[in-house]
C-alpha positions as CSV (number, residue, x, y, z in Angstrom):
1,X,-0.5,2.1,19.3
2,X,0.2,5.8,19.1
3,X,-2.5,8.0,20.9
4,X,-4.9,9.9,18.5
5,X,-5.5,13.5,19.0
6,X,-8.0,15.9,17.4
7,X,-6.1,19.0,18.2
8,X,-5.5,21.7,15.7
9,X,-1.8,21.2,16.1
10,X,-2.1,17.5,15.4
11,X,-4.3,18.0,12.4
12,X,-1.9,20.7,10.8
13,X,0.9,18.4,11.5
14,X,-0.6,15.6,9.9
15,X,-1.8,17.7,6.8
16,X,1.8,19.0,6.5
17,X,3.2,15.4,6.6
18,X,0.7,14.1,3.9
19,X,1.4,17.2,1.8
20,X,4.9,16.5,1.7
21,X,4.7,12.9,1.0
22,X,2.3,13.8,-1.9
23,X,4.6,16.4,-3.2
24,X,7.4,13.6,-3.2
25,X,5.2,11.2,-5.1
26,X,4.1,13.7,-7.6
27,X,7.5,13.7,-9.2
28,X,7.0,10.0,-10.4
29,X,7.8,10.0,-14.1
30,X,5.3,6.8,-14.5
31,X,1.6,7.6,-14.9
32,X,-1.3,5.4,-14.1
33,X,-5.0,6.0,-15.1
34,X,-7.2,5.2,-12.1
35,X,-10.9,5.7,-12.4
36,X,-10.8,7.7,-15.4
37,X,-8.1,10.0,-14.4
38,X,-4.4,10.0,-15.5
39,X,-2.1,10.7,-12.6
40,X,1.7,10.1,-11.5
41,X,1.7,6.4,-10.5
42,X,2.7,6.4,-6.8
43,X,0.4,9.5,-6.2
44,X,-2.5,7.5,-7.5
45,X,-1.6,4.3,-5.5
46,X,-0.9,6.4,-2.2
47,X,-4.4,8.2,-2.6
48,X,-6.2,4.6,-3.0
49,X,-4.2,2.9,-0.2
50,X,-5.3,5.7,2.3
51,X,-8.9,5.5,0.8
52,X,-9.1,1.8,1.7
53,X,-7.5,2.4,5.1
54,X,-10.2,4.9,5.8
55,X,-12.9,2.7,4.6
56,X,-11.9,-0.4,6.4
57,X,-10.8,1.3,9.7
58,X,-12.4,4.5,10.0
59,X,-11.0,5.2,13.6
60,X,-7.6,4.9,12.3
61,X,-4.4,6.5,14.0
62,X,-2.3,9.3,12.5
63,X,0.5,6.6,12.0
64,X,-1.5,4.3,9.9
65,X,-2.7,7.2,7.6
66,X,0.9,8.3,7.0
67,X,2.1,4.7,6.4
68,X,-0.8,4.5,3.8
69,X,0.1,7.6,2.2
70,X,4.0,6.7,2.0
71,X,3.9,3.0,1.4
72,X,5.7,3.6,-1.8
73,X,7.2,7.0,-1.7
74,X,9.6,7.6,-4.5
75,X,9.6,3.8,-5.4
76,X,10.7,4.5,-8.9
77,X,14.2,5.3,-7.5
78,X,15.0,1.8,-7.0
79,X,13.8,0.1,-10.0
80,X,13.5,-3.8,-9.8
81,X,16.0,-4.1,-12.8
82,X,18.8,-3.3,-10.4
83,X,18.4,-6.7,-8.9
84,X,18.8,-10.3,-10.3
85,X,15.6,-11.7,-11.9
86,X,15.2,-14.7,-9.6
87,X,13.4,-14.8,-6.3
88,X,16.3,-13.9,-4.1
89,X,16.7,-10.7,-6.2
90,X,13.2,-9.9,-5.8
91,X,13.4,-10.3,-2.0
92,X,16.7,-8.0,-1.8
93,X,14.9,-5.5,-3.9
94,X,11.8,-5.4,-1.6
95,X,13.9,-5.3,1.6
96,X,15.6,-2.4,0.1
97,X,12.4,-0.7,-0.8
98,X,10.9,-0.9,2.7
99,X,14.2,0.5,4.2
100,X,14.3,3.4,1.7
101,X,10.4,4.2,2.1
102,X,10.9,4.1,5.9
103,X,14.0,6.5,5.8
104,X,12.4,9.0,3.6
105,X,9.2,9.1,5.6
106,X,11.0,9.6,8.9
107,X,13.0,12.4,7.6
108,X,9.6,14.1,6.4
109,X,8.1,13.3,9.8
110,X,10.9,15.0,11.8
111,X,10.7,18.0,9.4
112,X,7.0,18.5,10.5
113,X,7.4,17.9,14.0
114,X,6.6,14.3,14.8
115,X,8.0,12.6,17.8
116,X,10.4,9.5,17.7
117,X,7.7,7.1,18.8
118,X,5.3,8.0,16.3
119,X,8.1,7.9,13.7
120,X,9.0,4.3,14.8
121,X,5.3,3.3,14.7
122,X,4.9,4.5,11.1
123,X,8.2,2.7,10.2
124,X,7.0,-0.6,11.8
125,X,3.8,-0.3,9.8
126,X,5.7,0.2,6.7
127,X,7.9,-2.7,7.3
128,X,4.7,-5.0,8.2
129,X,6.1,-5.6,11.7
130,X,3.4,-7.6,13.5
131,X,1.4,-8.8,10.6
132,X,-1.0,-11.4,11.9
133,X,-0.8,-10.0,15.4
134,X,-1.3,-6.3,14.7
135,X,-5.0,-4.9,13.6
136,X,-3.5,-1.7,11.9
137,X,-0.8,-3.7,10.3
138,X,-3.3,-5.9,8.9
139,X,-5.5,-3.2,7.9
140,X,-2.4,-1.7,5.8
141,X,-1.9,-5.1,4.3
142,X,-5.5,-5.2,3.4
143,X,-5.4,-1.7,1.8
144,X,-2.3,-2.8,-0.3
145,X,-3.9,-5.8,-1.4
146,X,-7.0,-4.1,-2.6
147,X,-5.1,-1.4,-4.3
148,X,-3.1,-4.0,-6.3
149,X,-6.3,-5.8,-7.4
150,X,-8.0,-2.7,-8.5
151,X,-4.9,-1.2,-10.6
152,X,-2.6,-4.0,-11.3
153,X,-4.4,-7.4,-11.4
154,X,-5.3,-6.9,-15.3
155,X,-2.0,-5.7,-16.4
156,X,-0.1,-8.2,-14.3
157,X,-2.0,-11.0,-15.5
158,X,-1.3,-10.1,-19.2
159,X,2.4,-9.5,-18.6
160,X,3.0,-12.9,-16.7
161,X,2.4,-16.6,-17.5
162,X,-1.0,-17.8,-16.3
163,X,0.4,-20.1,-13.6
164,X,2.4,-17.3,-12.1
165,X,-0.5,-14.7,-12.2
166,X,-2.7,-17.4,-10.6
167,X,-0.3,-18.0,-7.8
168,X,0.1,-14.3,-7.1
169,X,-3.5,-13.7,-7.0
170,X,-4.2,-16.7,-4.7
171,X,-1.3,-15.3,-2.5
172,X,-3.0,-11.9,-2.4
173,X,-6.2,-13.2,-1.4
174,X,-4.9,-15.3,1.3
175,X,-3.3,-12.4,2.7
176,X,-6.5,-10.4,3.0
177,X,-8.8,-10.4,6.1
178,X,-12.5,-11.3,5.7
179,X,-13.5,-7.9,5.6
180,X,-11.1,-6.8,2.7
181,X,-12.1,-10.0,0.8
182,X,-15.9,-8.8,1.1
183,X,-14.7,-5.3,-0.3
184,X,-12.8,-7.2,-3.2
185,X,-15.9,-8.5,-4.5
186,X,-17.1,-5.1,-5.1
187,X,-14.1,-3.6,-7.1
188,X,-14.7,-2.5,-10.8
189,X,-12.9,-5.0,-12.6
190,X,-13.1,-6.4,-16.1
191,X,-15.0,-9.6,-16.7
192,X,-11.8,-11.6,-17.0
193,X,-10.2,-10.2,-13.9
194,X,-13.5,-10.3,-11.8
195,X,-13.8,-14.1,-12.8
196,X,-10.3,-15.0,-11.7
197,X,-10.7,-13.1,-8.6
198,X,-13.9,-14.9,-7.5
199,X,-12.1,-18.2,-8.5
200,X,-9.3,-17.2,-6.1
201,X,-11.7,-16.3,-3.4
202,X,-13.7,-19.5,-3.6
203,X,-10.3,-21.5,-3.6
204,X,-9.1,-19.7,-0.4
205,X,-12.3,-19.5,1.4
206,X,-13.5,-23.1,0.7
């Protein structure tokens, strides 16, 4: 794990990295309403994932904070429609996105002065390397899942067949740590989404 630093130089470098990532995501042509505010979609997602990371793991490293902010950086530039609609196409799309996010983020971090070790650590988190063994990668996964549940569960359920929506929901809950599942119970969801979430939690935890 990369060493933490409280120096003004480190704080300035982190602030510069996050600002550059936010600037990249602010160009998202898609918007999303979150907690009553309409924002560029990936800018909103990045803020929520960062918020969840800080809540789940207050003593977090710079690498994890950067990964949280950059997890979907400029995602709209590689649309799902470029790949076949089957599962193999979905996996190819996800793999290409991970490489793309890691590459853009690395360029930003080099520009603001981060060393190769920190850049490699951020890329490992973005690619979820060590999931199941690495505490910070699990926190990253938890934050992604919580953000999905808050911002996309309702629309995903409306856009997909009930069987597929249920399968995705259960898989999402199964990936989460016990701490994240407790947070999920407090999410501001509609009655329908909340009932589905609690049913999935019960099925996974029983």
